[in-house]
Backbone bond lengths (Angstrom), bond angles and torsions (degrees), N, CA, C in turn:
res aa  C-N    CA-C-N  psi(-1)  N-CA   C-N-CA  omega(-1)  CA-C   N-CA-C  phi
1 M - - - 1.470 - - 1.533 108.91 -
2 P 1.331 118.36 129.45 1.473 119.75 -179.82 1.525 111.12 -66.99
3 E 1.330 115.03 161.57 1.449 119.55 179.00 1.523 110.07 -147.47
4 F 1.329 115.69 160.07 1.446 120.48 172.11 1.526 107.46 -137.04
5 T 1.318 116.71 165.79 1.462 120.95 -174.03 1.516 110.52 -101.79
6 L 1.323 114.95 129.55 1.461 121.86 178.20 1.521 107.82 -130.37
7 D 1.317 116.99 120.66 1.465 121.43 -178.17 1.531 111.63 55.53
8 G 1.320 116.58 36.71 1.453 120.41 176.32 1.509 115.25 80.14
9 R 1.335 118.81 5.36 1.458 120.04 179.26 1.524 109.72 -127.05
10 P 1.334 116.92 145.59 1.465 120.02 -177.83 1.532 111.99 -75.76
11 I 1.315 115.50 137.96 1.462 122.65 175.13 1.527 107.64 -120.48
12 N 1.316 116.76 121.45 1.465 120.80 178.00 1.522 110.59 -77.35
13 Y 1.307 115.68 150.99 1.466 119.04 173.69 1.517 110.27 -147.49
14 Q 1.307 113.96 149.43 1.458 121.10 175.92 1.515 108.44 -115.63
15 V 1.322 116.97 145.59 1.459 121.99 -175.11 1.522 109.97 -114.59
16 R 1.326 114.87 131.86 1.459 121.42 174.73 1.521 107.42 -122.59
17 F 1.322 117.29 126.31 1.458 121.76 -179.05 1.522 110.40 -95.77
18 S 1.330 115.43 141.17 1.462 120.28 -179.32 1.524 109.33 -148.13
19 S 1.316 115.50 -175.63 1.473 120.44 -179.13 1.523 112.37 -85.53
20 R 1.334 118.10 4.94 1.453 120.15 179.50 1.529 109.80 -64.90
21 R 1.336 115.74 163.32 1.459 120.30 -174.28 1.528 114.38 -97.84
22 S 1.305 117.11 -11.25 1.466 119.74 -177.90 1.521 109.81 -136.36
23 I 1.323 115.20 168.05 1.461 121.41 179.84 1.524 109.66 -89.35
24 S 1.321 116.45 130.91 1.470 120.59 174.91 1.516 109.06 -117.52
25 I 1.330 115.29 151.16 1.460 121.95 -178.06 1.522 108.78 -125.14
26 K 1.315 116.41 126.04 1.465 121.98 176.92 1.521 108.77 -119.29
27 I 1.316 116.65 131.04 1.466 121.10 178.51 1.531 108.25 -88.29
28 L 1.337 116.07 114.77 1.459 120.50 178.64 1.518 111.77 -87.10
29 S 1.325 116.16 -34.13 1.456 121.83 177.54 1.519 107.30 -161.16
30 A 1.321 116.34 -178.58 1.462 119.90 178.63 1.520 111.87 -69.21
31 Q 1.325 117.85 -10.68 1.467 121.43 -178.62 1.517 114.10 -118.33
32 C 1.324 118.06 -3.83 1.463 118.70 -172.43 1.531 111.72 -144.57
33 L 1.336 115.38 139.37 1.457 122.94 177.80 1.521 109.61 -121.40
34 E 1.317 114.66 156.97 1.460 120.68 171.16 1.524 108.15 -118.44
35 I 1.324 116.74 124.44 1.456 122.51 179.86 1.521 108.69 -107.22
36 T 1.309 117.13 128.32 1.462 121.79 171.78 1.522 107.08 -111.41
37 A 1.325 115.94 122.10 1.460 120.15 -172.68 1.519 110.69 -131.90
38 P 1.337 117.00 155.80 1.473 120.26 174.52 1.529 110.90 -60.80
39 L 1.303 116.16 155.20 1.458 121.11 178.08 1.529 110.82 -55.61
40 H 1.319 116.17 140.45 1.464 123.46 175.95 1.534 113.07 70.13
41 T 1.333 118.35 16.03 1.468 119.88 174.74 1.526 109.54 -67.52
42 S 1.322 116.85 133.92 1.461 120.43 -177.64 1.530 111.21 -77.70
43 S 1.339 114.81 160.33 1.460 120.20 177.17 1.524 110.82 -62.44
44 Q 1.332 115.97 -35.92 1.457 119.38 -179.91 1.518 111.54 -66.00
45 A 1.338 117.03 -38.05 1.467 120.67 178.71 1.526 110.72 -64.54
46 I 1.325 116.12 -37.16 1.464 120.12 178.38 1.527 110.21 -68.22
47 E 1.339 116.59 -43.30 1.464 120.27 177.09 1.529 111.12 -60.37
48 N 1.315 116.44 -41.00 1.466 120.27 179.18 1.527 111.21 -63.70
49 A 1.335 116.37 -39.08 1.463 120.13 179.24 1.530 110.16 -65.08
50 L 1.327 117.06 -39.62 1.463 120.62 178.33 1.526 111.30 -65.60
51 L 1.317 116.53 -41.35 1.464 120.03 178.20 1.525 111.17 -64.33
52 A 1.320 116.25 -40.10 1.462 120.34 -179.85 1.525 111.66 -64.81
53 K 1.323 115.93 -27.49 1.472 120.86 -178.72 1.531 111.98 -101.28
54 S 1.321 117.46 17.01 1.462 120.15 -172.13 1.529 112.80 -60.44
55 R 1.322 118.67 -41.11 1.471 120.58 -179.54 1.528 110.43 -66.61
56 W 1.318 116.51 -42.00 1.472 121.08 176.91 1.523 109.77 -61.91
57 L 1.329 116.91 -43.36 1.457 121.12 179.67 1.525 111.86 -63.85
58 Q 1.333 116.39 -41.77 1.472 119.84 178.82 1.520 110.95 -57.95
59 K 1.317 115.76 -45.09 1.466 121.07 -177.81 1.521 111.16 -63.28
60 H 1.325 116.51 -48.28 1.467 118.97 -172.95 1.523 112.50 -81.26
61 I 1.309 118.44 -29.59 1.460 119.63 174.92 1.529 109.98 -66.94
62 A 1.337 116.61 -38.90 1.470 120.10 175.46 1.525 110.55 -61.06
63 R 1.317 115.82 -37.73 1.462 120.68 178.45 1.522 110.91 -65.23
64 F 1.334 116.92 -42.53 1.453 120.48 178.38 1.526 110.71 -64.99
65 A 1.332 116.56 -38.44 1.460 120.19 -179.76 1.523 111.21 -64.96
66 S 1.332 116.69 -42.00 1.464 119.73 178.82 1.518 111.08 -68.41
67 M 1.344 116.58 -35.36 1.456 120.17 178.21 1.525 110.81 -65.41
68 A 1.338 116.24 -37.11 1.464 120.15 -179.16 1.527 111.78 -63.56
69 A 1.333 115.89 -24.64 1.465 119.85 -179.49 1.527 112.30 -79.43
70 I 1.333 117.36 -12.98 1.463 121.21 -179.31 1.525 108.51 -85.02
71 N 1.301 116.31 116.51 1.464 121.32 -173.51 1.524 111.23 -87.19
72 I 1.314 115.64 64.99 1.464 120.88 178.98 1.526 108.47 -150.98
73 N 1.332 116.13 145.52 1.461 121.87 -177.36 1.530 111.52 56.00
74 R 1.313 115.99 35.61 1.463 120.00 -178.85 1.526 112.67 -100.47
75 E 1.323 116.73 -35.19 1.455 119.67 -175.59 1.520 109.86 -157.62
76 I 1.314 114.72 163.24 1.460 120.42 179.52 1.513 107.89 -113.13
77 L 1.331 113.89 86.60 1.448 122.86 -178.64 1.523 109.03 -135.59
78 H 1.319 116.67 160.74 1.460 120.74 176.68 1.527 109.58 -59.55
79 G 1.332 116.54 126.16 1.450 121.73 179.28 1.516 114.72 91.80
80 A 1.341 117.83 -11.82 1.465 120.67 179.33 1.525 109.93 -71.45
81 Q 1.339 116.30 162.83 1.457 121.34 -179.81 1.523 110.77 -114.82
82 V 1.326 114.70 138.32 1.460 121.53 176.33 1.529 107.96 -132.55
83 L 1.318 115.72 166.75 1.462 120.64 179.13 1.521 111.01 -99.26
84 Y 1.314 115.09 141.89 1.470 122.60 169.63 1.517 107.31 -147.50
85 L 1.330 116.38 122.41 1.467 123.02 -176.50 1.536 111.12 52.46
86 G 1.333 114.85 38.33 1.454 120.64 173.79 1.512 115.58 81.66
87 Q 1.332 117.71 -2.24 1.464 121.63 -178.32 1.521 110.80 -109.65
88 R 1.334 115.50 145.45 1.459 120.10 174.93 1.525 109.61 -71.64
89 R 1.323 114.98 131.38 1.463 120.68 177.92 1.526 107.89 -126.22
90 Q 1.317 115.52 131.31 1.462 119.65 -179.81 1.519 109.65 -88.30
91 L 1.331 116.28 137.90 1.461 121.23 -179.51 1.531 110.16 -85.98
92 F 1.325 114.49 134.38 1.462 121.35 173.98 1.519 105.98 -121.72
93 L 1.318 117.35 108.81 1.453 122.39 -176.94 1.516 110.37 -103.70
94 C 1.330 115.30 134.88 1.465 118.65 175.68 1.520 109.39 -150.33
95 A 1.312 115.31 147.23 1.461 121.66 176.90 1.528 108.61 -103.14
96 S 1.336 115.15 135.53 1.462 119.20 -177.62 1.524 109.89 -149.33
97 C 1.315 115.70 141.26 1.467 120.20 174.10 1.524 110.75 -99.61
98 L 1.338 116.76 1.18 1.455 121.18 -177.79 1.532 112.79 -102.50
99 T 1.348 116.73 -20.54 1.467 121.49 -177.89 1.521 109.02 -119.22
100 A 1.321 116.14 138.77 1.464 120.37 -179.92 1.534 110.00 -63.84
101 P 1.326 117.99 142.41 1.465 120.43 178.23 1.527 111.22 -59.14
102 G 1.320 116.24 142.08 1.458 119.89 179.59 1.514 111.25 168.90
103 V 1.326 115.10 -179.52 1.462 122.57 -177.68 1.521 108.96 -126.47
104 T 1.321 116.82 134.24 1.463 121.17 174.29 1.518 108.74 -132.79
105 L 1.332 114.90 144.61 1.461 120.88 176.99 1.517 107.92 -97.11
106 E 1.324 115.91 117.43 1.463 121.92 179.15 1.520 108.17 -120.94
107 G 1.329 116.27 98.78 1.456 120.36 -174.45 1.514 109.90 66.37
108 D 1.322 116.35 -121.67 1.457 121.02 176.96 1.522 112.01 -101.58
109 T 1.325 116.54 18.73 1.460 121.38 -179.08 1.517 110.62 -115.99
110 L 1.342 115.83 132.29 1.455 121.32 172.53 1.525 107.81 -99.16
111 V 1.320 115.29 109.92 1.458 121.24 -178.76 1.523 108.60 -90.64
112 I 1.326 116.34 120.95 1.470 121.64 179.95 1.518 108.14 -114.11
113 V 1.319 115.34 112.67 1.457 121.32 179.31 1.528 108.28 -100.95
114 T 1.318 116.65 127.58 1.463 121.19 179.25 1.523 109.83 -119.76
115 D 1.330 115.74 166.75 1.463 119.45 173.06 1.529 109.91 -112.54
116 T 1.344 115.09 21.91 1.461 120.47 177.49 1.524 109.57 -122.64
117 V 1.319 115.14 155.41 1.461 122.44 175.10 1.528 107.36 -127.96
118 P 1.365 117.49 123.89 1.471 126.50 1.76 1.524 111.82 -74.10
119 A 1.335 116.35 159.42 1.463 121.63 -175.75 1.521 112.03 -63.59
120 E 1.353 117.81 -28.93 1.464 121.00 -177.36 1.519 112.57 -60.03
121 T 1.346 117.18 -25.24 1.459 120.63 -177.83 1.523 111.77 -58.66
122 Q 1.297 117.21 -38.63 1.467 122.33 -175.90 1.524 113.10 -106.08
123 A 1.307 117.12 -15.95 1.463 120.94 -170.65 1.525 113.19 -62.67
124 A 1.323 118.33 -39.60 1.468 120.71 -177.42 1.514 111.24 -60.86
125 K 1.327 117.28 -45.83 1.465 120.00 179.79 1.520 111.26 -65.07
126 L 1.324 116.92 -41.78 1.463 120.02 179.77 1.526 110.91 -63.06
127 L 1.324 116.81 -42.08 1.462 119.82 -178.28 1.524 110.79 -68.22
128 K 1.326 117.00 -43.19 1.461 119.53 178.97 1.527 110.54 -61.85
129 D 1.319 117.08 -44.49 1.473 120.66 178.24 1.530 110.52 -60.38
130 W 1.331 116.29 -37.67 1.467 120.09 179.65 1.520 110.70 -66.33
131 Y 1.325 117.10 -45.09 1.465 120.76 176.99 1.536 110.66 -57.13
132 I 1.315 116.30 -46.69 1.470 120.24 -178.47 1.524 110.38 -62.30
133 Q 1.326 116.57 -39.54 1.468 119.27 179.42 1.521 111.15 -66.65
134 Q 1.338 117.25 -39.61 1.466 119.87 177.19 1.528 110.33 -62.82
135 A 1.323 116.28 -42.50 1.468 120.03 177.83 1.522 110.89 -62.48
136 T 1.318 116.61 -40.03 1.465 121.79 -179.88 1.520 111.33 -65.90
137 D 1.329 116.96 -34.68 1.464 121.06 179.69 1.532 111.96 -78.26
138 I 1.336 117.05 -38.65 1.463 120.86 -169.70 1.526 113.95 -90.90
139 L 1.337 117.37 -45.92 1.470 119.63 -171.15 1.530 114.16 -65.03
140 P 1.334 120.06 -46.58 1.469 118.07 177.75 1.531 113.00 -61.59
141 A 1.335 117.00 -37.03 1.465 120.26 179.95 1.524 111.00 -65.91
142 K 1.339 116.65 -44.10 1.461 120.20 178.18 1.529 110.44 -67.19
143 T 1.317 116.62 -35.00 1.475 120.04 177.99 1.522 110.57 -63.20
144 A 1.327 116.74 -40.99 1.467 120.40 179.84 1.529 110.71 -62.42
145 L 1.322 117.29 -39.67 1.463 120.57 179.49 1.525 111.30 -65.93
146 W 1.329 117.11 -46.22 1.461 120.44 179.85 1.528 111.20 -68.98
147 A 1.316 117.40 -34.97 1.461 120.47 179.80 1.527 111.01 -62.28
148 T 1.329 115.41 -40.94 1.464 119.72 177.66 1.524 111.22 -63.86
149 K 1.321 115.97 -40.65 1.462 120.75 -179.40 1.524 111.59 -67.30
150 I 1.331 116.51 -41.34 1.461 120.77 -177.94 1.529 111.32 -77.75
151 G 1.314 115.98 -29.58 1.463 119.47 179.74 1.508 113.88 93.31
152 I 1.341 116.55 33.75 1.466 120.82 176.88 1.517 108.53 -148.81
153 Q 1.338 116.17 142.15 1.450 120.34 -176.44 1.530 110.69 -118.99
154 P 1.329 118.00 123.90 1.465 119.50 175.16 1.523 110.73 -70.86
155 Q 1.311 115.83 153.98 1.462 119.80 177.67 1.525 111.06 -72.55
156 R 1.332 114.81 -39.67 1.464 119.09 -176.63 1.524 109.48 -155.17
157 V 1.331 116.40 146.89 1.472 122.42 176.16 1.522 107.77 -119.41
158 T 1.333 116.20 125.64 1.460 121.59 -176.52 1.522 110.07 -124.94
159 I 1.318 116.36 140.14 1.464 122.54 175.71 1.525 107.80 -100.42
160 R 1.329 116.52 126.43 1.461 120.15 -173.88 1.523 112.50 -131.51
161 E 1.327 114.58 167.16 1.463 123.19 170.20 1.522 105.80 -96.94
162 Q 1.323 117.50 102.71 1.459 121.93 -178.34 1.519 109.71 -116.25
163 K 1.323 116.95 135.85 1.460 121.21 -174.62 1.517 112.91 -88.07
164 S 1.315 117.84 -25.82 1.467 118.53 -172.76 1.526 113.69 -135.10
165 R 1.315 117.77 10.21 1.462 120.83 178.96 1.514 110.17 -136.01
166 W 1.320 114.43 149.54 1.459 119.61 172.80 1.514 110.65 -91.11
167 G 1.320 116.99 -27.84 1.454 120.97 178.98 1.504 110.07 -165.55
168 S 1.317 115.68 165.05 1.461 121.25 177.08 1.520 108.38 -158.96
169 C 1.315 115.34 161.87 1.457 119.72 176.06 1.521 108.23 -139.61
170 S 1.317 116.65 154.01 1.457 121.97 -178.76 1.515 110.16 -109.00
171 N 1.336 115.19 165.64 1.461 118.85 178.42 1.523 112.10 -71.44
172 R 1.311 116.94 -5.17 1.467 121.15 174.83 1.526 111.98 -90.68
173 G 1.329 116.24 -1.59 1.461 119.86 178.24 1.503 114.74 90.45
174 N 1.343 117.13 15.81 1.463 120.70 178.38 1.530 110.04 -93.60
175 I 1.322 116.34 140.44 1.463 121.57 179.10 1.520 109.17 -116.89
176 N 1.337 115.69 135.26 1.459 122.30 176.61 1.519 109.12 -117.80
177 Y 1.334 116.22 138.50 1.454 121.32 176.34 1.521 110.13 -121.54
178 N 1.313 115.60 142.85 1.451 121.64 170.09 1.527 107.74 -76.47
179 W 1.324 117.79 124.17 1.463 120.51 -175.15 1.534 112.47 -60.04
180 R 1.338 118.03 -23.36 1.457 120.59 -177.26 1.534 112.90 -65.73
181 I 1.326 117.58 -17.29 1.461 119.54 -180.00 1.523 110.51 -63.43
182 I 1.334 117.53 -16.37 1.463 120.65 179.35 1.527 110.99 -67.11
183 M 1.330 117.97 -14.25 1.460 121.21 175.36 1.527 111.80 -78.36
184 A 1.321 118.30 -17.86 1.465 123.21 -174.61 1.534 110.84 -81.33
185 P 1.338 117.36 162.79 1.475 120.48 176.28 1.526 111.28 -61.28
186 P 1.321 117.86 152.75 1.471 120.97 -179.42 1.522 113.75 -53.94
187 E 1.337 118.04 -37.73 1.461 119.56 -178.63 1.527 111.67 -69.16
188 V 1.334 117.21 -28.42 1.466 120.50 175.31 1.525 110.21 -73.48
189 I 1.329 116.28 -38.70 1.462 120.18 175.05 1.519 110.09 -60.85
190 D 1.332 116.68 -42.91 1.469 120.45 177.53 1.525 110.91 -59.76
191 Y 1.326 116.58 -41.18 1.468 119.81 179.23 1.530 110.45 -60.41
192 L 1.331 117.01 -45.64 1.461 119.54 179.85 1.524 111.05 -61.56
193 I 1.316 116.83 -42.85 1.465 120.77 -179.22 1.522 110.73 -63.52
194 V 1.326 116.67 -47.23 1.467 120.27 178.99 1.521 110.35 -62.20
195 H 1.308 116.60 -40.60 1.463 121.88 179.02 1.526 110.54 -55.91
196 E 1.324 116.32 -51.13 1.469 119.27 -177.24 1.526 112.04 -70.21
197 L 1.317 117.92 -37.43 1.468 119.80 177.75 1.531 110.93 -64.36
198 C 1.326 116.83 -39.53 1.464 119.60 179.45 1.526 111.58 -66.12
199 H 1.323 116.00 -27.96 1.462 119.22 176.14 1.527 111.92 -66.10
200 L 1.301 117.00 -23.43 1.461 118.93 176.58 1.523 110.97 -69.27
201 K 1.329 116.27 -23.15 1.462 120.85 175.79 1.523 111.78 -93.85
202 V 1.323 116.22 -41.07 1.472 121.19 -178.85 1.531 107.10 -128.75
203 P 1.341 118.87 102.47 1.470 121.71 -172.05 1.529 114.13 -82.86
204 N 1.309 117.24 44.42 1.466 121.46 178.61 1.531 108.11 -159.68
205 H 1.325 116.55 -176.87 1.459 120.50 178.92 1.528 110.99 -110.46
206 S 1.298 115.45 42.82 1.462 121.87 178.55 1.525 110.44 -74.21
207 P 1.335 117.93 167.91 1.477 120.00 175.12 1.522 112.47 -54.74
208 A 1.327 116.78 -33.89 1.467 119.74 178.98 1.525 110.97 -63.27
209 F 1.327 116.63 -37.65 1.459 120.58 178.75 1.532 110.86 -64.71
210 W 1.337 116.16 -50.23 1.461 119.04 -177.78 1.523 111.76 -67.02
211 H 1.315 117.31 -28.93 1.467 120.08 174.34 1.520 110.11 -64.41
212 L 1.325 116.43 -40.18 1.459 120.84 179.03 1.529 110.74 -65.43
213 V 1.325 116.49 -41.47 1.468 120.31 177.30 1.530 110.02 -62.48
214 A 1.335 115.96 -45.13 1.470 120.78 -177.52 1.529 112.09 -65.05
215 E 1.325 117.50 -28.30 1.467 119.79 176.52 1.528 111.01 -61.55
216 Q 1.332 116.23 -35.09 1.462 120.57 -179.34 1.528 112.12 -89.82
217 L 1.335 116.04 -36.51 1.466 121.28 -176.85 1.521 108.74 -133.63
218 P 1.318 118.18 87.17 1.476 120.82 -176.95 1.530 113.54 -57.68
219 N 1.338 117.68 -29.36 1.466 121.13 -179.61 1.528 112.29 -103.18
220 Y 1.333 116.59 31.11 1.459 120.00 -174.62 1.530 112.76 -58.96
221 K 1.335 117.95 -27.68 1.467 119.88 -177.84 1.525 111.83 -63.78
222 L 1.317 117.62 -28.66 1.463 120.50 176.58 1.523 110.33 -64.15
223 Q 1.336 116.69 -43.08 1.458 120.85 -179.63 1.528 110.63 -72.36
224 Q 1.314 115.64 -35.85 1.463 120.70 176.56 1.529 110.48 -60.83
225 T 1.330 115.79 -43.39 1.459 120.91 179.06 1.521 111.09 -66.62
226 W 1.331 117.39 -41.21 1.472 120.72 178.38 1.514 110.01 -58.17
227 L 1.323 116.51 -45.41 1.465 120.15 -176.93 1.518 111.43 -67.74
228 K 1.320 116.72 -39.33 1.465 119.84 178.72 1.519 110.55 -66.26
229 T 1.324 117.17 -39.36 1.458 121.46 -177.86 1.523 112.30 -74.16
230 N 1.327 116.90 -42.01 1.459 120.92 -172.23 1.518 114.37 -102.52
231 G 1.328 116.31 -4.52 1.456 119.69 -179.74 1.515 114.26 -51.48
232 P 1.343 118.53 -45.79 1.468 118.23 179.57 1.519 114.05 -60.31
233 I 1.334 117.22 -29.61 1.462 119.95 178.46 1.527 109.99 -69.67
234 L 1.315 117.29 -37.50 1.462 120.17 176.85 1.527 110.68 -67.01
235 M 1.340 116.07 -37.36 1.451 120.17 -173.16 1.524 113.93 -81.41
236 R 1.333 118.48 -16.43 1.462 118.11 -174.39 1.521 113.51 -81.87
237 L 1.329 117.63 -17.07 1.460 118.62 176.77 1.520 109.24 -66.90
238 F 1.313 118.03 144.48 1.465 124.46 -175.35 1.526 110.90 65.24
239 A 1.339 115.57 34.61 1.466 123.51 169.20 1.515 114.58 71.41
240 A 1.337 120.84 17.17 1.473 121.34 173.10 1.512 107.24 -94.18
241 T 1.341 117.10 100.06 1.451 120.33 -169.32 1.505 114.41 -115.61
242 D 1.329 119.08 -1.28 1.464 118.38 -171.35 1.513 113.29 -115.52
243 F 1.334 117.79 20.58 1.459 120.39 -179.49 1.512 110.63 -79.72
244 V 1.333 115.85 129.99 1.452 121.60 174.05 1.506 107.96 -126.84
245 P 1.365 120.12 112.91 1.465 121.56 -176.79 1.514 111.56 -70.49
């Protein structure tokens, strides 16, 4: 695997060629990058692109390194910690032939009962399904409350698996949410909901749009910053490690 030097240390990168017209750089980890380049791009052109982006790379690689030191949302094992509604929850995994497989929240503990041994074999799917169900139960209900307050009603609310967005809305009035937002604090979830509802009135990020958001959430920038800072931690659970908001 080729590498280049950044701040005196080697960074590995892998190159994927495609029909795109420009070079893109994705940070996979603090030690590895993925480069997508037009067909027949030379090695020198790729090196030049990396050098041109060196300051950007320094900033975001440092961010990935600091995130890696945070021992949360890293793995699904007995005793590990994950986020739910902004709070750390410890996983308690057990295998049982007497209790149906499933997940229950008991205080600050997420109990995952499986019918397989070892329990980790089934636990990831059960936990992901539980998160999606919580998002399905909570997000549409909260959206209905905010929609009434703002004075606009979406046509439909959908919970999705999205790799690079927390939410989106269509010109038909449909709103989509990334189920992973259910890991964030309630006030951050509210910010996302208000954000998407306001887009139904103002379909851009003009001053008028942000004024509308601020009318409902005067301190929305705090939640915006939380999501930008902690978004990668939410996205890395279940092996999604390359999200950059």
